[in-house]
BAVEX-357172 format. One record per residue: residue in one letter; residue number from 0; z, x, y of N, C-alpha, C, O in turn. Coordinates in Angstrom, 2 decimals, decimal comma. Layout:
<recs>
REC  type  seq     n.pz     n.px     n.py    ca.pz    ca.px    ca.py     c.pz     c.px     c.py     o.pz     o.px     o.py
REC     A  NUM        Z        X        Y        Z        X        Y        Z        X        Y        Z        X        Y
...
</recs>
This chain:
<recs>
REC  type  seq     n.pz     n.px     n.py    ca.pz    ca.px    ca.py     c.pz     c.px     c.py     o.pz     o.px     o.py
REC     M    0     0,00     0,85    -1,16     0,00     0,00     0,00     0,00     0,90     1,23     0,72     1,90     1,26
REC     A    1    -0,77     0,56     2,20    -0,92     1,39     3,38     0,09     1,00     4,44     0,36    -0,18     4,68
REC     A    2     0,62     1,99     5,05     1,50     1,80     6,21     1,83     3,18     6,73     1,69     4,17     6,03
REC     N    3     2,28     3,22     7,95     2,67     4,50     8,51     4,17     4,61     8,41     4,90     3,99     9,19
REC     L    4     4,64     5,39     7,46     6,07     5,50     7,24     6,66     6,76     7,85     7,78     7,13     7,51
REC     Q    5     5,94     7,41     8,72     6,49     8,57     9,42     7,58     8,05    10,34     7,30     7,32    11,29
REC     R    6     8,81     8,41    10,06     9,96     7,85    10,77     9,86     8,04    12,29    10,34     7,19    13,04
REC     D    7     9,24     9,12    12,74     9,18     9,35    14,17     8,03     8,59    14,84     7,99     8,49    16,06
REC     E    8     7,10     8,04    14,05     5,96     7,34    14,62     6,02     5,83    14,44     5,40     5,10    15,21
REC     L    9     6,76     5,36    13,45     6,77     3,93    13,15     8,15     3,36    13,41     9,17     3,97    13,08
REC     H   10     8,16     2,21    13,98     9,43     1,55    14,25     9,57     0,37    13,31     8,83    -0,61    13,40
REC     G   11    10,52     0,48    12,40    10,84    -0,63    11,52    12,02    -1,38    12,09    12,53    -1,06    13,17
REC     I   12    12,44    -2,39    11,36    13,56    -3,20    11,79    14,66    -3,08    10,75    14,42    -3,32     9,57
REC     R   13    15,86    -2,71    11,17    17,00    -2,64    10,26    17,27    -4,04     9,73    17,23    -5,02    10,48
REC     M   14    17,55    -4,13     8,42    17,75    -5,43     7,82    18,55    -5,29     6,53    18,41    -4,29     5,82
REC     T   15    19,37    -6,27     6,22    20,09    -6,28     4,95    19,15    -6,78     3,85    18,11    -7,36     4,14
REC     E   16    19,53    -6,54     2,60    18,71    -7,03     1,49    18,65    -8,55     1,49    17,62    -9,14     1,17
REC     E   17    19,75    -9,19     1,86    19,78   -10,66     1,89    18,82   -11,20     2,94    18,08   -12,15     2,69
REC     A   18    18,82   -10,58     4,12    17,91   -11,01     5,19    16,46   -10,75     4,79    15,57   -11,54     5,10
REC     F   19    16,22    -9,63     4,10    14,88    -9,31     3,63    14,40   -10,38     2,64    13,26   -10,83     2,73
REC     E   20    15,26   -10,77     1,72    14,89   -11,81     0,75    14,52   -13,11     1,47    13,58   -13,79     1,06
REC     R   21    15,25   -13,45     2,53    14,91   -14,66     3,29    13,57   -14,49     4,00    12,77   -15,42     4,04
REC     L   22    13,33   -13,30     4,57    12,07   -13,03     5,27    10,87   -13,24     4,36     9,90   -13,88     4,76
REC     I   23    10,94   -12,73     3,14     9,77   -12,81     2,25     9,72   -14,12     1,47     8,78   -14,34     0,71
REC     S   24    10,72   -14,98     1,65    10,73   -16,25     0,91     9,78   -17,28     1,49     9,50   -18,30     0,86
REC     V   25     9,26   -17,02     2,69     8,29   -17,95     3,28     6,89   -17,35     3,19     6,71   -16,14     3,32
REC     E   26     5,92   -18,20     2,96     4,54   -17,74     2,85     4,09   -17,11     4,17     4,33   -17,66     5,25
REC     S   27     3,45   -15,96     4,07     3,05   -15,22     5,26     1,86   -14,33     4,94     1,71   -13,88     3,80
REC     P   28     0,99   -14,07     5,91    -0,12   -13,14     5,67     0,36   -11,68     5,68    -0,41   -10,78     5,35
REC     Y   29     1,62   -11,46     6,05     2,15   -10,10     6,11     2,87    -9,75     4,83     3,41   -10,62     4,14
REC     R   30     2,88    -8,46     4,52     3,60    -7,95     3,35     4,55    -6,88     3,83     4,14    -5,89     4,44
REC     Y   31     5,83    -7,10     3,56     6,86    -6,19     4,04     7,52    -5,47     2,86     7,52    -5,96     1,74
REC     E   32     8,07    -4,29     3,15     8,90    -3,59     2,18    10,15    -3,10     2,87    10,12    -2,69     4,03
REC     L   33    11,26    -3,16     2,14    12,55    -2,70     2,64    12,78    -1,29     2,10    12,92    -1,10     0,89
REC     I   34    12,83    -0,32     3,00    12,98     1,08     2,63    14,18     1,65     3,37    14,19     1,72     4,60
REC     D   35    15,18     2,03     2,62    16,40     2,60     3,21    16,98     1,70     4,30    17,41     2,18     5,35
REC     G   36    17,00     0,38     4,05    17,59    -0,55     4,99    16,73    -0,89     6,19    17,21    -1,54     7,12
REC     V   37    15,47    -0,45     6,19    14,56    -0,72     7,30    13,33    -1,45     6,74    12,77    -1,03     5,72
REC     V   38    12,92    -2,53     7,40    11,76    -3,30     6,97    10,52    -2,77     7,68    10,51    -2,57     8,90
REC     Y   39     9,45    -2,56     6,89     8,17    -2,11     7,42     7,08    -3,10     7,02     7,10    -3,64     5,91
REC     D   40     6,16    -3,34     7,92     4,99    -4,17     7,64     3,99    -3,31     6,90     3,50    -2,32     7,45
REC     M   41     3,67    -3,67     5,67     2,76    -2,88     4,84     1,34    -3,43     4,87     0,48    -2,97     4,12
REC     T   42     1,08    -4,40     5,72    -0,24    -5,02     5,82    -1,23    -4,07     6,48    -0,88    -3,34     7,41
REC     G   43    -2,45    -4,07     5,99    -3,51    -3,27     6,59    -3,74    -1,98     5,83    -2,82    -1,43     5,23
REC     S   44    -4,96    -1,51     5,87    -5,31    -0,27     5,19    -6,65     0,23     5,71    -7,32    -0,46     6,48
REC     T   45    -7,02     1,43     5,29    -8,32     1,97     5,65    -9,40     1,28     4,82    -9,09     0,70     3,78
REC     P   46   -10,66     1,34     5,25   -11,73     0,76     4,43   -11,79     1,41     3,04   -12,03     0,72     2,05
REC     E   47   -11,56     2,73     2,96   -11,59     3,42     1,66   -10,50     2,86     0,74   -10,74     2,59    -0,43
REC     H   48    -9,33     2,71     1,28    -8,19     2,18     0,53    -8,52     0,79    -0,01    -8,25     0,50    -1,18
REC     S   49    -9,08    -0,05     0,82    -9,42    -1,40     0,44   -10,49    -1,44    -0,66   -10,38    -2,20    -1,62
REC     V   50   -11,53    -0,62    -0,51   -12,61    -0,59    -1,51   -12,10    -0,08    -2,85   -12,44    -0,64    -3,90
REC     I   51   -11,29     0,97    -2,83   -10,75     1,51    -4,08    -9,88     0,46    -4,78   -10,00     0,27    -5,99
REC     S   52    -9,02    -0,22    -4,03    -8,18    -1,27    -4,62    -9,05    -2,37    -5,23    -8,78    -2,84    -6,34
REC     S   53   -10,08    -2,78    -4,51   -10,99    -3,82    -5,01   -11,71    -3,35    -6,27   -11,87    -4,12    -7,22
REC     N   54   -12,15    -2,09    -6,27   -12,84    -1,55    -7,44   -11,93    -1,55    -8,67   -12,36    -1,95    -9,76
REC     V   55   -10,69    -1,11    -8,50    -9,75    -1,09    -9,63    -9,52    -2,51   -10,13    -9,60    -2,76   -11,34
REC     E   56    -9,23    -3,42    -9,23    -9,00    -4,80    -9,65   -10,22    -5,38   -10,35   -10,10    -6,05   -11,37
REC     G   57   -11,41    -5,12    -9,81   -12,63    -5,62   -10,41   -12,86    -5,07   -11,81   -13,24    -5,82   -12,72
REC     L   58   -12,64    -3,77   -12,00   -12,79    -3,17   -13,32   -11,84    -3,80   -14,33   -12,23    -4,11   -15,46
REC     L   59   -10,59    -3,98   -13,93    -9,61    -4,59   -14,83    -9,98    -6,04   -15,13    -9,97    -6,45   -16,29
REC     R   60   -10,29    -6,80   -14,11   -10,61    -8,22   -14,27   -11,84    -8,41   -15,16   -11,87    -9,29   -16,01
REC     E   61   -12,86    -7,57   -14,94   -14,09    -7,66   -15,73   -13,81    -7,45   -17,22   -14,37    -8,15   -18,06
REC     Q   62   -12,94    -6,51   -17,55   -12,64    -6,23   -18,95   -11,67    -7,24   -19,56   -11,72    -7,51   -20,77
REC     L   63   -10,80    -7,81   -18,75    -9,83    -8,78   -19,25   -10,44   -10,14   -19,50    -9,99   -10,89   -20,36
REC     G   64   -11,47   -10,47   -18,73   -12,04   -11,81   -18,81   -11,17   -12,78   -18,03   -10,20   -12,38   -17,39
REC     R   65   -11,51   -14,04   -18,09   -10,79   -15,03   -17,30   -10,01   -16,03   -18,15    -9,41   -16,95   -17,60
REC     S   66   -10,02   -15,88   -19,47    -9,40   -16,92   -20,29    -8,10   -16,49   -20,96    -7,39   -17,35   -21,49
REC     G   67    -7,77   -15,24   -20,97    -6,55   -14,80   -21,64    -5,33   -14,89   -20,75    -5,42   -15,36   -19,61
REC     P   68    -4,19   -14,45   -21,25    -2,95   -14,53   -20,47    -2,84   -13,46   -19,39    -2,02   -13,59   -18,48
REC     C   69    -3,64   -12,41   -19,47    -3,51   -11,29   -18,53    -4,28   -11,57   -17,24    -5,40   -12,07   -17,26
REC     R   70    -3,64   -11,23   -16,11    -4,22   -11,44   -14,79    -3,93   -10,25   -13,90    -2,92    -9,56   -14,07
REC     T   71    -4,84   -10,01   -12,96    -4,59    -8,98   -11,95    -4,28    -9,68   -10,63    -4,75   -10,79   -10,36
REC     H   72    -3,49    -9,01    -9,82    -3,13    -9,52    -8,50    -3,17    -8,36    -7,52    -2,90    -7,22    -7,88
REC     R   73    -3,51    -8,68    -6,29    -3,48    -7,68    -5,21    -2,50    -8,14    -4,15    -2,39    -9,32    -3,84
REC     D   74    -1,81    -7,16    -3,61    -0,93    -7,41    -2,47     0,08    -8,53    -2,71     0,31    -9,35    -1,82
REC     Q   75     0,67    -8,58    -3,90     1,69    -9,57    -4,22     3,01    -8,85    -4,50     3,02    -7,74    -5,03
REC     Y   76     4,11    -9,48    -4,15     5,41    -8,89    -4,41     5,68    -8,78    -5,90     5,31    -9,65    -6,69
REC     V   77     6,34    -7,69    -6,28     6,81    -7,49    -7,65     8,33    -7,47    -7,58     8,91    -6,69    -6,83
REC     A   78     8,97    -8,32    -8,37    10,43    -8,37    -8,43    10,94    -7,11    -9,14    10,44    -6,74   -10,20
REC     I   79    11,93    -6,47    -8,55    12,52    -5,25    -9,10    13,98    -5,55    -9,45    14,75    -5,92    -8,57
REC     P   80    14,38    -5,41   -10,71    15,77    -5,69   -11,08    16,75    -4,84   -10,26    16,69    -3,61   -10,27
REC     G   81    17,65    -5,51    -9,55    18,69    -4,84    -8,80    18,26    -4,15    -7,52    19,07    -3,48    -6,88
REC     K   82    17,00    -4,29    -7,13    16,48    -3,65    -5,91    15,56    -4,63    -5,18    15,13    -5,63    -5,76
REC     P   83    15,27    -4,35    -3,91    14,32    -5,22    -3,19    12,92    -5,14    -3,82    12,54    -4,10    -4,36
REC     P   84    12,17    -6,23    -3,75    10,81    -6,23    -4,30     9,88    -5,30    -3,52    10,17    -4,93    -2,38
REC     V   85     8,78    -4,93    -4,15     7,78    -4,07    -3,52     6,40    -4,69    -3,69     6,23    -5,63    -4,47
REC     V   86     5,42    -4,16    -2,95     4,07    -4,70    -2,98     3,10    -3,60    -3,43     2,81    -2,69    -2,66
REC     P   87     2,59    -3,68    -4,67     1,59    -2,71    -5,10     0,21    -3,10    -4,62    -0,02    -4,24    -4,20
REC     D   88    -0,72    -2,15    -4,69    -2,10    -2,47    -4,34    -2,72    -3,36    -5,41    -3,42    -4,32    -5,09
REC     V   89    -2,48    -3,04    -6,68    -2,96    -3,86    -7,80    -1,87    -3,90    -8,85    -1,25    -2,88    -9,15
REC     V   90    -1,64    -5,07    -9,41    -0,69    -5,21   -10,52    -1,34    -6,08   -11,58    -2,02    -7,06   -11,28
REC     L   91    -1,10    -5,70   -12,84    -1,61    -6,47   -13,97    -0,40    -6,99   -14,74     0,51    -6,23   -15,06
REC     T   92    -0,41    -8,28   -15,04     0,64    -8,91   -15,82     0,02    -9,75   -16,92    -1,06   -10,31   -16,75
REC     C   93     0,71    -9,83   -18,04     0,24   -10,67   -19,14     1,25   -11,77   -19,45     1,18   -12,42   -20,49
REC     D   94     2,19   -11,98   -18,55     3,22   -13,00   -18,70     2,74   -14,29   -18,02     2,50   -14,31   -16,81
REC     L   95     2,61   -15,35   -18,80     2,15   -16,64   -18,25     3,02   -17,10   -17,09     2,54   -17,77   -16,18
REC     A   96     4,30   -16,76   -17,12     5,22   -17,18   -16,06     4,87   -16,52   -14,72     5,34   -16,97   -13,68
REC     D   97     4,04   -15,47   -14,74     3,65   -14,80   -13,51     2,47   -15,46   -12,81     2,16   -15,10   -11,67
REC     W   98     1,82   -16,41   -13,43     0,71   -17,07   -12,75     0,65   -18,58   -12,96    -0,07   -19,26   -12,23
REC     D   99     1,37   -19,10   -13,91     1,39   -20,55   -14,11     2,21   -21,21   -13,00     3,37   -20,84   -12,78
REC     K  100     1,63   -22,17   -12,31     2,29   -22,81   -11,16     3,65   -23,40   -11,51     4,56   -23,40   -10,68
REC     D  101     3,80   -23,88   -12,72     5,05   -24,53   -13,11     6,12   -23,55   -13,59     7,29   -23,90   -13,69
REC     K  102     5,72   -22,31   -13,88     6,66   -21,34   -14,46     6,99   -20,17   -13,53     8,02   -19,52   -13,72
REC     R  103     6,16   -19,91   -12,55     6,34   -18,71   -11,74     7,54   -18,82   -10,80     8,02   -19,91   -10,48
REC     L  104     7,99   -17,65   -10,36     9,11   -17,59    -9,42     8,74   -18,24    -8,10     7,58   -18,21    -7,68
REC     K  105     9,72   -18,82    -7,46     9,54   -19,37    -6,12    10,61   -18,76    -5,25    11,79   -19,01    -5,51
REC     P  106    10,30   -17,98    -4,23     8,95   -17,64    -3,80     8,25   -16,77    -4,85     8,89   -16,10    -5,66
REC     F  107     6,91   -16,78    -4,81     6,12   -16,11    -5,82     6,34   -14,60    -5,81     6,18   -13,94    -4,78
REC     M  108     6,70   -14,08    -6,97     6,80   -12,64    -7,22     6,42   -12,41    -8,66     6,77   -13,20    -9,54
REC     I  109     5,72   -11,32    -8,91     5,41   -10,93   -10,28     6,72   -10,48   -10,93     7,40    -9,60   -10,40
REC     Q  110     7,06   -11,07   -12,07     8,28   -10,71   -12,78     8,05    -9,65   -13,86     8,95    -8,87   -14,16
REC     S  111     6,86    -9,64   -14,43     6,60    -8,81   -15,60     5,37    -7,93   -15,43     4,36    -8,13   -16,10
REC     P  112     5,44    -6,95   -14,53     4,27    -6,07   -14,37     4,07    -5,22   -15,61     5,03    -4,69   -16,17
REC     L  113     2,84    -5,08   -16,04     2,51    -4,23   -17,18     1,88    -2,93   -16,68     2,23    -1,84   -17,15
REC     I  114     0,95    -3,05   -15,72     0,28    -1,89   -15,12     0,32    -2,06   -13,61     0,00    -3,12   -13,09
REC     V  115     0,72    -1,00   -12,90     0,77    -1,02   -11,45    -0,09     0,12   -10,92    -0,04     1,24   -11,43
REC     V  116    -0,90    -0,19    -9,89    -1,77     0,81    -9,27    -1,43     0,89    -7,78    -1,36    -0,12    -7,09
REC     E  117    -1,22     2,12    -7,32    -1,02     2,38    -5,89    -2,11     3,33    -5,42    -2,32     4,38    -6,03
REC     V  118    -2,81     2,97    -4,35    -3,79     3,86    -3,71    -3,01     4,64    -2,66    -2,40     4,06    -1,77
REC     L  119    -3,04     5,95    -2,76    -2,22     6,80    -1,89    -2,80     6,90    -0,49    -4,00     7,04    -0,29
REC     S  120    -1,91     6,81     0,47    -2,23     7,04     1,88    -1,35     8,19     2,34    -0,25     8,36     1,83
REC     P  121    -1,82     8,99     3,30    -0,99    10,10     3,77     0,40     9,64     4,22     1,39    10,36     4,03
REC     S  122     0,47     8,47     4,81     1,74     7,99     5,34     2,68     7,43     4,27     3,89     7,36     4,51
REC     T  123     2,16     7,03     3,11     3,02     6,42     2,08     3,11     7,22     0,80     3,84     6,85    -0,11
REC     E  124     2,37     8,32     0,70     2,32     9,06    -0,57     3,70     9,47    -1,07     4,02     9,29    -2,24
REC     R  125     4,50    10,02    -0,19     5,84    10,48    -0,62     6,66     9,30    -1,15     7,31     9,42    -2,19
REC     Y  126     6,63     8,19    -0,45     7,36     6,98    -0,88     6,82     6,48    -2,22     7,61     6,14    -3,10
REC     D  127     5,49     6,42    -2,38     4,89     5,94    -3,63     5,28     6,82    -4,82     5,44     6,32    -5,93
REC     R  128     5,44     8,11    -4,58     5,78     9,05    -5,66     7,27     9,07    -5,99     7,65     9,46    -7,10
REC     T  129     8,11     8,66    -5,07     9,56     8,80    -5,27    10,24     7,43    -5,38    10,35     6,87    -6,47
REC     E  130    10,68     6,90    -4,25    11,46     5,67    -4,25    10,73     4,48    -4,87    11,31     3,73    -5,66
REC     K  131     9,46     4,32    -4,54     8,72     3,17    -5,07     8,53     3,32    -6,58     8,67     2,35    -7,33
REC     F  132     8,20     4,51    -7,03     8,05     4,78    -8,46     9,38     4,51    -9,17     9,40     3,89   -10,23
REC     A  133    10,48     4,97    -8,59    11,80     4,74    -9,18    12,09     3,24    -9,31    12,67     2,80   -10,30
REC     R  134    11,69     2,46    -8,31    11,90     1,01    -8,39    11,07     0,42    -9,52    11,57    -0,38   -10,31
REC     Y  135     9,80     0,80    -9,59     8,95     0,25   -10,65     9,50     0,57   -12,04     9,43    -0,26   -12,95
REC     M  136    10,04     1,77   -12,22    10,57     2,16   -13,54    11,72     1,27   -13,98    12,04     1,23   -15,16
REC     R  137    12,34     0,55   -13,06    13,41    -0,39   -13,40    12,87    -1,65   -14,08    13,63    -2,40   -14,69
REC     C  138    11,56    -1,88   -13,98    10,93    -3,06   -14,59    10,74    -2,79   -16,08     9,95    -1,91   -16,44
REC     P  139    11,43    -3,50   -16,95    11,34    -3,21   -18,39     9,96    -3,45   -18,99     9,66    -2,90   -20,05
REC     T  140     9,12    -4,24   -18,33     7,79    -4,53   -18,86     6,74    -3,50   -18,43     5,66    -3,44   -19,01
REC     L  141     7,06    -2,69   -17,42     6,06    -1,75   -16,91     5,75    -0,67   -17,94     6,65     0,00   -18,44
REC     E  142     4,47    -0,53   -18,26     4,02     0,48   -19,22     3,28     1,63   -18,55     3,34     2,77   -19,01
REC     V  143     2,55     1,33   -17,44     1,71     2,35   -16,82     1,81     2,25   -15,30     1,75     1,16   -14,72
REC     Y  144     1,96     3,42   -14,65     1,96     3,53   -13,20     0,83     4,47   -12,83     0,78     5,60   -13,32
REC     I  145    -0,09     4,02   -11,96    -1,28     4,80   -11,62    -1,30     5,07   -10,12    -1,15     4,15    -9,31
REC     L  146    -1,49     6,34    -9,75    -1,64     6,74    -8,36    -3,07     7,20    -8,16    -3,57     8,05    -8,90
REC     V  147    -3,74     6,63    -7,16    -5,15     6,93    -6,91    -5,29     7,53    -5,51    -4,89     6,92    -4,52
REC     S  148    -5,86     8,73    -5,44    -6,12     9,36    -4,14    -7,26     8,62    -3,46    -8,18     8,15    -4,13
REC     Q  149    -7,22     8,51    -2,15    -8,35     7,90    -1,46    -9,24     8,95    -0,80   -10,27     8,62    -0,20
REC     D  150    -8,85    10,23    -0,90    -9,60    11,30    -0,25   -10,42    12,16    -1,20   -11,31    12,89    -0,77
REC     E  151   -10,12    12,08    -2,49   -10,87    12,83    -3,50   -10,79    12,07    -4,82    -9,91    11,23    -5,00
REC     Q  152   -11,72    12,35    -5,72   -11,70    11,67    -7,01   -10,62    12,28    -7,88   -10,87    13,17    -8,69
REC     H  153    -9,42    11,79    -7,68    -8,24    12,30    -8,39    -7,29    11,13    -8,67    -6,88    10,41    -7,76
REC     I  154    -6,94    10,98    -9,94    -6,06     9,89   -10,36    -4,95    10,48   -11,22    -5,18    11,35   -12,05
REC     E  155    -3,74     9,99   -10,99    -2,59    10,38   -11,81    -2,11     9,14   -12,56    -2,01     8,06   -11,99
REC     V  156    -1,82     9,33   -13,84    -1,33     8,23   -14,68     0,01     8,64   -15,26     0,18     9,76   -15,76
REC     Y  157     0,96     7,72   -15,19     2,30     7,92   -15,76     2,55     6,78   -16,73     2,40     5,61   -16,38
REC     R  158     2,93     7,12   -17,97     3,14     6,10   -19,00     4,58     6,14   -19,52     5,15     7,21   -19,74
REC     R  159     5,14     4,97   -19,70     6,49     4,88   -20,26     6,53     5,57   -21,63     7,51     6,24   -21,96
REC     S  160     5,47     5,39   -22,42     5,44     5,91   -23,79     5,53     7,44   -23,86     5,87     8,00   -24,90
REC     T  161     5,21     8,12   -22,74     5,29     9,59   -22,72     6,47    10,07   -21,86     6,53    11,25   -21,50
REC     G  162     7,39     9,16   -21,54     8,51     9,54   -20,69     8,08     9,77   -19,25     8,69    10,55   -18,53
REC     W  163     7,02     9,07   -18,84     6,48     9,13   -17,47     5,90    10,50   -17,15     5,91    10,93   -16,00
REC     K  164     5,41    11,19   -18,16     4,75    12,49   -17,96     3,42    12,29   -17,23     2,68    11,36   -17,54
REC     Q  165     3,14    13,15   -16,27     1,93    13,03   -15,46     0,68    13,42   -16,25     0,66    14,44   -16,95
REC     E  166    -0,36    12,59   -16,14    -1,69    12,90   -16,66    -2,64    12,87   -15,46    -2,52    12,00   -14,60
REC     R  167    -3,57    13,81   -15,41    -4,51    13,89   -14,29    -5,93    13,60   -14,77    -6,34    14,03   -15,85
REC     F  168    -6,66    12,87   -13,93    -8,05    12,54   -14,23    -8,88    12,79   -12,97    -8,41    12,57   -11,86
REC     S  169   -10,12    13,25   -13,17   -11,00    13,52   -12,03   -12,41    13,04   -12,35   -12,65    12,41   -13,39
REC     A  170   -13,35    13,35   -11,46   -14,74    12,89   -11,59   -15,27    13,14   -13,00   -15,06    14,21   -13,57
REC     G  171   -15,95    12,16   -13,54   -16,56    12,27   -14,86   -15,64    11,88   -16,00   -16,09    11,78   -17,15
REC     Q  172   -14,37    11,66   -15,73   -13,43    11,29   -16,78   -13,15     9,79   -16,75   -13,51     9,09   -15,80
REC     T  173   -12,49     9,31   -17,80   -12,14     7,90   -17,91   -10,67     7,77   -18,28   -10,18     8,43   -19,20
REC     V  174    -9,96     6,91   -17,55    -8,58     6,61   -17,86    -8,59     5,52   -18,93    -9,15     4,45   -18,72
REC     K  175    -7,97     5,80   -20,06    -7,89     4,83   -21,16    -6,50     4,20   -21,13    -5,49     4,90   -21,12
REC     L  176    -6,47     2,88   -21,11    -5,22     2,13   -21,12    -5,14     1,38   -22,44    -5,65     0,26   -22,58
REC     E  177    -4,49     2,01   -23,41    -4,45     1,49   -24,77    -3,75     0,14   -24,89    -4,05    -0,63   -25,80
REC     Q  178    -2,83    -0,16   -23,98    -2,08    -1,41   -24,06    -3,00    -2,62   -24,21    -2,70    -3,54   -24,97
REC     L  179    -4,11    -2,60   -23,49    -5,04    -3,73   -23,52    -6,46    -3,28   -23,82    -7,41    -4,02   -23,59
REC     D  180    -6,61    -2,07   -24,34    -7,93    -1,50   -24,64    -8,84    -1,55   -23,42    -9,96    -2,06   -23,48
REC     L  181    -8,34    -1,00   -22,31    -9,07    -0,99   -21,05    -9,51     0,43   -20,71    -8,82     1,39   -21,03
REC     D  182   -10,67     0,54   -20,06   -11,18     1,83   -19,58   -11,40     1,75   -18,08   -11,96     0,78   -17,57
REC     L  183   -10,94     2,80   -17,38   -11,18     2,90   -15,95   -11,93     4,20   -15,68   -11,31     5,25   -15,51
REC     P  184   -13,28     4,14   -15,65   -14,05     5,35   -15,33   -13,76     5,78   -13,89   -13,86     4,98   -12,96
REC     V  185   -13,42     7,04   -13,71   -13,06     7,54   -12,39   -14,20     7,29   -11,39   -13,95     6,85   -10,27
REC     G  186   -15,42     7,55   -11,79   -16,56     7,33   -10,90   -16,69     5,90   -10,43   -17,07     5,65    -9,28
REC     S  187   -16,36     4,94   -11,31   -16,44     3,52   -10,93   -15,33     3,13    -9,95   -15,53     2,27    -9,09
REC     I  188   -14,18     3,77   -10,07   -13,08     3,49    -9,15   -13,47     3,89    -7,73   -13,10     3,23    -6,76
REC     Y  189   -14,24     4,99    -7,62   -14,61     5,50    -6,30   -16,00     5,07    -5,85   -16,49     5,56    -4,83
REC     E  190   -16,64     4,17    -6,59   -17,98     3,73    -6,23   -17,99     3,14    -4,82   -17,19     2,26    -4,50
REC     G  191   -18,90     3,62    -4,00   -19,01     3,16    -2,62   -18,08     3,85    -1,65   -18,06     3,53    -0,46
REC     V  192   -17,30     4,82    -2,15   -16,34     5,52    -1,29   -16,60     7,02    -1,29   -16,87     7,60    -0,24
REC     L  193   -16,51     7,65    -2,46   -16,68     9,11    -2,58   -17,78     9,44    -3,56   -18,07    10,61    -3,80
</recs>
């Protein structure tokens, strides 16, 4: 998710977790994250960031089809056990309760992320690699965390099954996601960008 998190350049608003929960409980075009007690607006991104996110979501959606239980979402809150929710660029869930109108959380939040993708921005990279990653690891359903550079064809994959050991992928390679027999060719992720 794109935002300028340089503390000296961005002004957030101090807020308690309870106030943050109330803020995000109403439908809004804005997406906020609570970081160290400060709320930041995470809405907006570069064109490259947007295209890469769309490409990843499109690749996943194309392979999943439209009739099974698995769905992809962009810019939606993910509930984090014991911590404030966060907003990934792309999240894949196979839990019917995450998309069925009668079963999903109100306000809407993904409860059971299986795969999470973050497109790195200079301003959020440190947060995506540390605090945000730590929050995602609290989700018992999360199997794969993917970090995608927007400046070069470079992707990092972290899997629960390997103890979150880093795997690197670059141009000409394909990320294989065995959980759902999915392939993410690096070149396709960057199509129209790099």
